[in-house]
BAROTOR-969659 format. One line per 10 residues: for each residue x, y, z of N, C-alpha, C. Coordinates in pm, 1 decimal. Each point is the difference from the previous one (the first is absolute). Layout:
X,Y,Z,X,Y,Z,X,Y,Z ~ ...
//
This chain:
4702.7,-3335.9,-333.0,-58.9,12.9,-131.9,-90.6,123.2,-5.5 ~ -2.4,70.6,-112.9,-83.4,121.3,-6.4,-147.4,-28.2,14.9 ~ -45.4,-119.7,-50.5,-141.8,-32.0,12.5,-40.7,-18.0,144.3 ~ 85.1,-72.3,77.8,-31.4,-18.6,141.6,6.9,130.6,76.1 ~ 94.3,86.1,-37.4,8.3,130.1,65.8,-123.2,83.8,-27.3 ~ -52.1,-11.0,-122.3,-121.2,73.0,-34.0,-120.1,-50.2,78.4 ~ -5.3,-134.6,17.4,-111.1,-56.4,75.6,7.1,35.8,147.0 ~ 121.7,7.7,54.6,15.1,27.9,142.8,-5.9,148.0,33.4 ~ -6.1,87.1,-99.8,-5.4,143.7,25.6,-132.7,36.4,64.9 ~ -1.6,104.6,85.7,-125.6,37.8,68.1,-102.8,49.5,-98.4
-126.7,-25.0,31.7,-109.1,40.3,-86.9,-25.6,150.0,8.9 ~ -56.2,51.7,-105.9,-34.0,141.9,-3.5,-113.5,27.8,98.9 ~ 8.9,111.2,74.0,-108.3,30.9,95.0,-134.4,11.1,-70.6 ~ -104.7,-30.7,73.1,-135.4,3.8,-56.5,-39.1,142.4,-36.9 ~ -88.5,10.7,-92.9,-46.2,129.3,-46.3,-78.3,70.5,110.4 ~ 30.1,130.0,19.3,-67.4,75.3,107.0,-148.9,15.5,-27.3 ~ -37.5,19.1,-126.6,-142.1,11.5,-33.7,-75.2,-129.7,27.8 ~ 65.6,-112.1,-28.3,-63.7,-129.0,26.3,-20.0,-20.8,149.9 ~ 99.0,38.0,79.2,-12.8,-11.9,146.6,-112.1,88.8,51.5 ~ -9.8,123.3,-53.8,-105.5,91.1,43.6,-138.0,-53.4,-35.3
-13.4,-59.4,-118.2,-129.6,-57.6,-38.3,-37.9,-115.8,90.7 ~ 98.3,-80.4,40.7,-29.3,-111.0,91.4,-47.0,50.7,135.7 ~ 63.3,107.8,47.7,-40.7,57.3,129.1,-142.7,53.4,-8.2 ~ -34.3,65.3,-110.4,-135.6,51.5,-16.8,-103.2,-110.9,-6.1 ~ 38.3,-113.1,-59.6,-92.7,-111.9,-8.7,-24.9,-63.1,136.2 ~ 96.8,5.2,89.9,-14.6,-63.8,130.6,-79.1,84.6,98.0 ~ 4.6,131.6,-10.5,-64.9,89.4,96.6,-120.4,65.9,-65.5 ~ -118.1,-34.7,48.5,-123.8,52.6,-58.0,-12.4,150.4,23.3 ~ 48.3,48.7,114.6,-15.9,141.2,31.8,78.3,90.0,-95.4 ~ 98.8,-56.4,-70.4,77.6,78.6,-95.5,-65.1,7.7,-137.7
-104.8,-78.3,-22.4,-67.5,3.6,-130.2,-69.3,133.3,-24.3 ~ -31.9,71.2,110.3,-68.5,128.8,-13.2,93.1,108.1,-54.2 ~ 132.6,-22.1,2.3,95.4,106.5,-32.9,92.3,-40.3,-114.9 ~ -46.6,-85.6,-90.3,85.7,-44.4,-108.9,18.8,108.2,-106.7 ~ -93.5,91.7,-13.6,8.5,108.1,-99.1,-11.1,134.1,71.0 ~ 109.1,47.6,62.0,-9.8,123.7,79.8,-32.1,123.2,-83.0 ~ 54.2,10.3,-121.3,-27.9,118.1,-82.5,-147.8,6.2,-38.1 ~ -54.0,-115.3,-38.5,-141.2,-5.0,-36.3,-88.8,30.8,120.6 ~ 38.5,-52.1,116.5,-78.8,23.4,120.7,0.6,147.2,39.4 ~ 117.4,64.3,-7.9,9.4,141.6,35.6,-80.7,85.0,-96.2
5.0,-33.8,-128.9,-74.7,75.9,-99.9,-150.4,-8.8,24.5 ~ -50.7,-120.6,20.6,-144.3,-17.1,21.6,-44.1,57.0,134.3 ~ 84.9,-12.0,102.2,-34.8,56.5,130.1,-5.4,152.4,-6.4 ~ 96.0,61.5,-68.9,-2.1,144.2,-14.9,-120.6,47.7,-79.5 ~ -36.5,-76.6,-103.5,-118.3,34.2,-77.9,-126.0,-7.7,85.2 ~ -7.5,-101.4,87.0,-116.4,-14.0,87.5,-8.7,115.4,99.5 ~ 114.4,41.8,54.6,0.4,111.5,95.8,-45.4,128.9,-67.6 ~ 51.3,25.5,-121.3,-41.2,120.2,-73.4,-149.4,-3.8,-32.0 ~ -50.1,-116.8,-37.5,-142.2,-12.5,-32.6,-87.0,21.8,123.4 ~ 42.7,-52.9,114.0,-76.2,18.5,123.9,-6.2,147.3,38.4
115.6,67.5,-4.4,4.0,141.3,38.2,-80.0,86.3,-97.1 ~ 16.1,-26.1,-131.1,-69.3,82.8,-99.1,-151.3,-17.0,8.8 ~ -46.4,-125.2,4.8,-144.7,-23.9,7.4,-57.3,47.6,132.7 ~ 72.4,-23.9,108.2,-50.1,43.0,130.7,-10.6,150.8,11.2 ~ 107.9,70.2,-40.0,-2.5,146.3,8.9,-103.2,59.0,-96.4 ~ -5.7,-54.1,-122.3,-98.9,50.0,-95.6,-142.7,-22.9,45.9 ~ -26.9,-116.8,56.5,-134.7,-27.2,50.3,-37.9,89.7,116.3 ~ 96.0,24.1,90.0,-28.9,87.3,115.1,-26.6,143.1,-45.4 ~ 77.5,47.6,-98.7,-20.2,135.9,-50.8,-138.6,13.4,-63.7 ~ -41.0,-98.8,-78.6,-131.7,6.7,-62.5,-111.9,-5.1,104.3
15.8,-85.9,100.4,-102.8,-7.1,103.3,-4.9,126.9,83.9 ~ 116.5,58.3,25.4,4.2,120.8,82.7,-58.6,120.2,-73.0 ~ 15.5,2.2,-133.8,-49.6,114.6,-78.2,-141.6,-20.7,-52.1 ~ -70.5,-98.0,52.7,-136.9,-25.6,-45.4,-92.1,114.2,42.1 ~ -79.2,48.2,-94.9,-96.8,106.9,27.8,-135.4,-40.3,-57.9 ~ -96.6,86.0,17.9,-134.8,-31.5,-47.1,-9.7,1.3,-152.6 ~ 84.2,80.0,-65.8,-7.8,11.7,-145.1,71.9,-114.4,-70.5 ~ 100.8,-55.6,65.1,77.9,-108.0,-63.6,19.6,-115.9,97.3 ~ -102.7,-27.5,78.2,16.0,-99.4,104.9,-3.5,-143.5,-49.3 ~ -79.8,-25.6,-101.5,-20.2,-138.8,-40.5,126.7,-61.7,-59.8
57.8,65.3,-101.4,114.8,-62.1,-66.2,124.2,3.4,87.3 ~ 18.7,104.8,78.0,114.0,5.4,92.3,-10.7,-109.1,106.2 ~ -120.3,-20.6,51.7,-18.9,-103.6,101.0,24.7,-138.7,-58.7 ~ -50.8,-24.3,-121.4,15.8,-131.7,-61.5,146.3,-28.6,-35.2 ~ 65.9,94.5,-66.5,139.0,-21.9,-41.2,93.2,-2.5,121.0 ~ -24.0,88.5,96.7,84.1,-0.2,119.5,-10.5,-130.2,78.1 ~ -121.3,-50.9,13.7,-18.1,-128.4,68.8,67.0,-113.6,-76.8 ~ -10.0,1.7,-132.4,64.0,-104.8,-81.4,151.5,2.3,15.0 ~ 58.2,119.7,-1.4,145.1,10.5,14.6,46.2,-46.2,138.2 ~ -74.7,35.3,103.0,36.2,-44.3,134.6,-10.5,-151.6,13.5
-104.5,-58.8,-57.0,-13.2,-145.8,3.6,110.6,-68.5,-79.8 ~ 40.6,60.1,-111.2,109.6,-55.8,-78.5,131.4,4.4,77.7 ~ 24.8,110.8,70.0,120.2,8.9,83.1,-1.2,-104.8,111.4 ~ -117.1,-20.5,60.7,-11.4,-102.1,104.2,20.3,-140.6,-55.9 ~ -44.2,-23.4,-122.7,18.3,-131.2,-61.9,147.9,-30.4,-23.6 ~ 73.6,96.8,-53.5,144.1,-20.6,-22.4,71.9,-17.5,132.7 ~ -37.5,80.4,100.7,62.1,-13.2,131.4,-31.0,-135.0,62.6 ~ -121.9,-48.4,-16.8,-38.0,-130.7,53.5,82.6,-111.7,-62.8 ~ 25.9,9.4,-130.1,81.4,-102.0,-65.2,141.3,-1.1,56.1 ~ 59.6,117.1,20.0,135.1,6.3,53.8,6.0,-52.8,143.2
-99.5,35.3,82.0,-2.7,-48.9,137.6,-22.4,-150.6,5.0 ~ -83.8,-51.6,-89.3,-25.3,-143.3,-3.9,125.4,-77.1,-39.6 ~ 71.3,47.9,-99.5,124.2,-67.3,-39.8,103.9,3.1,111.1 ~ 10.9,113.2,68.8,96.3,10.5,110.2,-37.5,-91.6,116.0 ~ -130.5,-8.6,30.4,-42.8,-87.0,109.5,26.3,-147.1,-31.6 ~ -31.2,-42.1,-121.5,25.5,-139.9,-39.1,148.8,-30.3,0.6 ~ 79.8,97.3,-44.9,145.1,-19.7,-0.6,54.5,-11.1,141.9 ~ -47.8,83.4,91.6,48.3,-4.4,138.7,-41.8,-128.4,71.0 ~ -121.2,-47.7,-25.8,-47.0,-122.7,64.0,64.4,-125.4,-57.4 ~ 54.1,9.9,-122.5,66.2,-114.7,-64.6,-93.5,-120.8,-5.7
-125.6,26.9,-35.9,-100.7,-106.6,-3.5,-16.7,-60.6,-138.3 ~ 67.7,55.3,-100.3,-8.3,-52.6,-136.6,133.7,-62.3,-35.3 ~ -4.1,-125.2,-46.7,122.0,-72.4,-34.9,4.8,-34.9,-148.8 ~ -94.0,50.0,-76.3,-6.7,-30.7,-141.9,64.1,111.9,-80.2 ~ 86.4,-36.3,-94.1,66.2,100.1,-82.1,-99.5,74.8,-88.7 ~ -99.1,-69.6,-53.0,-98.3,63.9,-87.6,-80.3,106.3,75.0 ~ -39.3,-30.7,123.1,-75.8,97.2,78.4,85.8,119.5,40.2 ~ 127.0,-25.2,28.7,90.0,110.6,33.9,23.3,88.7,-121.1 ~ 18.5,-61.6,-117.9,16.4,78.1,-121.8,-125.0,82.6,-30.2 ~ -114.7,-46.0,46.7,-124.4,72.6,-22.5,-14.0,120.0,92.7
40.8,-15.8,126.8,-27.7,100.4,101.8,115.6,95.1,27.1 ~ 121.1,-36.0,-34.5,113.4,84.0,35.9,-1.1,129.4,-80.1 ~ 74.1,99.1,48.2,7.1,127.5,-69.1,69.2,-18.1,-134.4 ~ -69.3,39.3,-105.1,49.4,-24.5,-134.8,-59.4,-123.3,-63.3 ~ -89.3,-67.3,71.4,-62.3,-120.6,-51.5,-125.2,29.9,-80.4 ~ -75.7,-108.0,-26.2,-118.5,10.9,-85.0,-109.1,83.5,65.7 ~ -9.5,-3.7,131.9,-104.1,77.3,68.5,22.1,149.7,-14.4 ~ 124.4,43.9,-2.2,27.9,142.0,-20.5,-44.7,44.4,-138.8 ~ 22.4,-84.2,-99.1,-44.9,32.7,-136.1,-151.6,13.8,-5.9 ~ -71.6,-89.9,69.1,-145.5,9.2,1.8,-47.9,127.6,69.6
65.5,35.7,110.6,-39.4,121.0,72.8,25.3,123.8,-84.4 ~ 114.8,5.8,-68.0,29.1,114.5,-86.0,-95.5,6.8,-119.1 ~ -34.1,-116.4,-55.4,-95.2,-1.5,-111.1,-137.1,48.2,45.1 ~ -45.4,-46.9,115.5,-128.6,44.0,53.2,1.9,149.3,29.3 ~ 109.3,50.7,55.5,10.1,142.3,29.1,-5.9,83.2,-127.5 ~ 72.5,-44.6,-103.1,-1.8,73.1,-126.8,-139.1,1.9,-61.2 ~ -70.4,-112.9,6.2,-134.8,-5.6,-56.6,-96.4,89.6,76.6 ~ 10.7,0.5,132.8,-88.5,85.2,80.1,24.6,147.6,-30.7 ~ 127.0,40.1,-8.5,31.2,139.0,-31.2,-47.7,38.1,-140.6 ~ 17.4,-90.8,-94.4,-45.3,28.0,-136.3,-152.0,14.4,-7.9
-71.3,-87.7,67.6,-146.6,7.4,-1.6,-47.7,130.8,63.7 ~ 56.8,33.6,114.2,-39.7,126.1,65.2,33.5,119.8,-87.5 ~ 117.1,-2.2,-63.3,37.4,111.2,-86.4,-90.2,13.0,-120.7 ~ -33.2,-112.3,-61.1,-88.6,3.5,-117.1,-138.9,51.5,38.6 ~ -52.6,-47.2,112.1,-133.5,43.2,43.4,-2.2,149.8,29.3 ~ 101.5,48.9,72.5,3.4,142.9,31.9,18.1,84.4,-125.2 ~ 84.0,-43.8,-92.0,22.3,76.9,-121.9,-126.0,7.8,-85.2 ~ -68.5,-112.1,-14.8,-123.2,-0.6,-81.0,-108.4,85.6,65.0 ~ -18.5,-14.0,132.0,-103.6,78.5,67.5,29.5,149.4,-5.5 ~ 126.8,36.2,22.3,33.8,142.6,-1.9,-12.5,59.2,-139.1
42.2,-75.9,-101.5,-10.2,49.8,-137.7,-145.8,18.0,-42.1 ~ -82.9,-94.7,38.4,-142.6,9.4,-35.7,-68.6,113.5,74.3 ~ 32.2,16.2,127.4,-66.4,103.4,79.9,48.6,139.9,-34.2 ~ 126.8,14.0,-38.0,53.4,133.3,-31.5,-60.8,56.4,-127.4 ~ -47.1,-86.1,-86.6,-68.0,49.7,-119.9,-134.6,64.7,32.3 ~ -59.3,-42.4,111.2,-129.8,54.3,39.5,14.9,123.3,88.5 ~ 83.5,-11.1,103.8,18.1,110.9,93.8,144.5,2.0,49.5 ~ 87.1,77.2,-61.4,138.9,8.1,45.3,7.0,55.9,141.6 ~ 76.5,-66.7,82.4,14.0,43.0,139.3,134.4,-47.6,52.5 ~ 42.7,61.5,110.0,129.7,-34.7,58.4,5.0,-141.2,53.1
-104.6,-51.2,70.9,5.7,-139.3,46.6,15.1,-100.5,-112.7 ~ -60.1,29.0,-117.5,13.3,-91.1,-112.6,142.0,3.1,-55.6 ~ 64.7,117.1,3.9,139.4,8.1,-43.6,91.3,-80.3,92.3 ~ -24.3,5.8,130.1,78.8,-80.4,93.1,-27.3,-149.1,-18.3 ~ -122.4,-34.7,-36.9,-30.9,-139.1,-29.6,79.3,-48.6,-121.8 ~ 6.4,84.5,-102.8,75.7,-35.8,-120.0,148.9,-15.0,32.0 ~ 55.0,91.2,81.3,141.0,-8.3,38.7,28.2,-127.3,79.4 ~ -89.7,-33.3,92.5,17.8,-122.5,77.2,-6.3,-123.8,-89.2 ~ -91.0,2.5,-98.4,-8.9,-112.3,-92.7,126.3,-18.1,-81.7 ~ 57.1,110.5,-47.4,124.1,-8.6,-77.8,114.6,-52.8,86.6
7.3,44.6,125.1,105.7,-47.3,90.2,-13.9,-149.7,25.0 ~ -121.8,-46.8,23.1,-21.2,-142.7,23.1,30.3,-82.0,-125.3 ~ -36.7,50.9,-116.2,32.0,-69.2,-124.6,150.9,-11.1,-21.4 ~ 71.2,108.4,28.4,145.8,-0.9,-16.3,66.1,-96.9,97.0 ~ -46.9,2.1,125.0,58.9,-90.5,100.0,-27.9,-146.5,-34.0 ~ -123.7,-30.9,-38.3,-32.0,-137.4,-36.3,76.9,-48.2,-121.7 ~ 13.7,86.0,-101.6,75.6,-37.5,-119.1,147.0,-21.3,32.5 ~ 57.0,84.8,87.0,141.4,-15.1,37.9,23.3,-131.2,74.7 ~ -90.7,-34.2,92.2,14.8,-125.3,74.1,-11.8,-120.1,-93.2 ~ -96.3,6.0,-92.1,-17.5,-110.4,-94.5,121.2,-15.1,-91.8
55.6,110.3,-45.3,119.3,-6.2,-85.3,119.9,-55.5,75.8 ~ 19.7,45.5,123.5,110.7,-53.1,81.5,-15.9,-149.6,26.4 ~ -124.6,-43.6,21.9,-24.4,-141.7,23.3,31.1,-82.5,-124.5 ~ -38.8,48.5,-116.7,28.9,-71.7,-123.9,149.9,-7.8,-25.3 ~ 73.7,108.9,24.0,145.2,-2.8,-16.1,64.7,-94.9,99.7 ~ -51.7,-3.0,122.2,53.8,-90.2,102.3,-21.2,-146.6,-39.6 ~ -119.9,-32.5,-46.5,-26.9,-137.3,-41.9,83.3,-38.7,-122.0 ~ 21.3,93.9,-90.0,81.0,-27.9,-118.8,145.8,-26.4,37.2 ~ 52.7,80.3,91.6,139.8,-19.2,42.0,18.4,-132.2,74.0 ~ -92.5,-33.2,89.4,12.9,-125.3,74.8,-15.9,-121.8,-90.7
-89.0,7.7,-99.0,-16.1,-113.1,-91.5,122.8,-16.9,-88.3 ~ 62.2,109.6,-41.3,122.4,-10.7,-80.0,114.6,-57.9,81.2 ~ 7.9,35.9,127.8,106.1,-55.5,83.9,-18.7,-149.0,23.3 ~ -124.9,-42.7,14.5,-24.3,-143.4,18.6,27.4,-78.7,-127.2 ~ -26.9,59.8,-115.1,21.1,-71.0,-125.8,147.0,-6.8,-39.7 ~ 82.6,89.6,52.7,141.8,0.0,-35.8,68.4,-122.5,58.4 ~ 82.4,-71.7,-76.3,72.0,-116.1,52.6,96.7,40.5,109.8 ~ 19.3,-90.3,91.4,89.8,28.3,111.6,143.3,19.3,-47.0 ~ 41.6,-77.5,-101.9,137.9,10.0,-46.5,26.6,133.8,-67.9 ~ -104.2,57.5,-65.2,19.3,128.1,-65.6,10.4,113.0,100.6
-65.5,-13.8,117.4,6.9,104.2,100.3,137.1,3.4,66.2 ~ 57.0,-115.6,28.9,127.5,-4.5,69.0,116.8,10.3,-94.6 ~ -17.6,-46.1,-124.2,107.2,5.2,-95.3,109.5,-100.2,25.5 ~ -26.0,-105.8,72.0,98.8,-99.0,35.2,-49.0,-137.4,-39.4 ~ 93.8,-87.0,-38.7,-28.8,-138.1,-34.4,91.3,-87.2,84.8 ~ -55.5,-87.5,78.2,78.3,-84.6,88.9,-17.5,-145.3,-41.0 ~ 110.8,-72.8,-5.1,-1.2,-139.3,-40.9,75.5,-80.2,103.9 ~ -64.7,-105.0,53.3,64.7,-89.8,93.3,67.7,-112.8,-78.5 ~ 130.4,-14.3,19.1,72.3,-109.4,-64.4,-2.7,-123.0,89.0 ~ 48.9,-111.6,-52.5,-1.2,-126.0,75.9,91.7,7.9,120.4
105.4,80.0,-10.2,93.7,9.6,112.0,-58.3,76.4,117.6 ~ -117.2,62.9,-17.3,-64.0,71.1,110.1,32.1,146.7,3.4 ~ 87.3,46.8,-88.8,35.1,140.7,-0.2,-101.7,79.0,-80.9 ~ -13.4,129.3,33.0,-99.0,86.8,-64.4,71.3,89.7,-98.1 ~ -37.0,-11.0,-125.8,60.4,83.9,-102.1,-97.3,109.9,-36.9 ~ 36.4,125.9,28.5,-87.4,112.1,-29.7,53.6,82.4,-114.3 ~ -87.9,23.6,-97.3,35.5,78.9,-117.6,121.2,-56.5,-73.3 ~ 11.5,-131.4,-8.5,108.7,-64.7,-70.8,-55.8,-100.8,-99.4 ~ 82.9,-32.4,-97.7,-35.7,-106.9,-91.3,62.6,-129.4,49.1 ~ -69.4,-107.5,-19.2,52.3,-128.9,40.6,119.2,-36.1,-87.3
101.5,-65.4,56.9,116.3,-40.1,-78.8,-39.6,-102.2,-104.9 ~ 84.5,-15.2,-106.0,-33.9,-95.7,-106.2,-10.7,-142.4,50.0 ~ 86.7,-37.5,95.1,-5.5,-135.4,56.2,-84.2,4.7,124.1 ~ -91.4,-91.8,13.8,-92.8,0.1,111.7,70.0,-47.5,125.9 ~ -65.6,24.3,116.1,55.2,-42.3,127.9,3.5,-152.1,9.6 ~ -94.4,-67.4,-58.7,1.5,-146.7,1.5,123.9,-54.0,-70.5 ~ 38.9,64.0,-110.3,120.1,-45.7,-69.4,123.8,26.5,85.3 ~ 5.0,108.4,74.2,114.3,26.2,87.0,9.0,-104.7,110.9 ~ -115.3,-38.6,54.4,2.3,-99.6,107.1,51.3,-134.0,-53.5 ~ -38.9,-35.7,-122.6,47.3,-125.3,-55.6,148.4,6.6,-27.5
//
């Protein structure tokens, strides 16, 4: 009978995405790598921020003189401390990941590359750069009206560079948060473009319409 033949036919293989999700749920060490593109993007941003702040801070400290020692020393020290802060976060996440001492998904989502902690570090970095840039720009503009000099011009240039860098980081962070929130809000079915329906016979019908007569009626 065709109905019995349909029932005895082999079942459709399980979905590969479903199998992969099950494997990720079973192994805690794989939770750190569920979003490789996001992790690479945030890790690359952290490396660029460390190098830029570190090199900029060293240059300001190295070029400190008696005429412009105060602001160069203050801004250079701030940039070096900011670079150390970002580096400390990356080393801390790597150490926790290697030790495998965290078994909570929420904590891993917080500490992994591309997680909430990276957003906080980037936000703090942008705010620090913006504050330093605003302070240098205001001081240089006010002082140049009284006595124009070359050190004040370099102060103004440094302030503009810090303002531009802080604004760029803040804009990139806002775009990143907007993209991730839109991806989370999008329904899963709209992303895959597939609709799967399990019939009573156990077979998987993908991208098909159900027949007019139900499987229960065929069995009867």
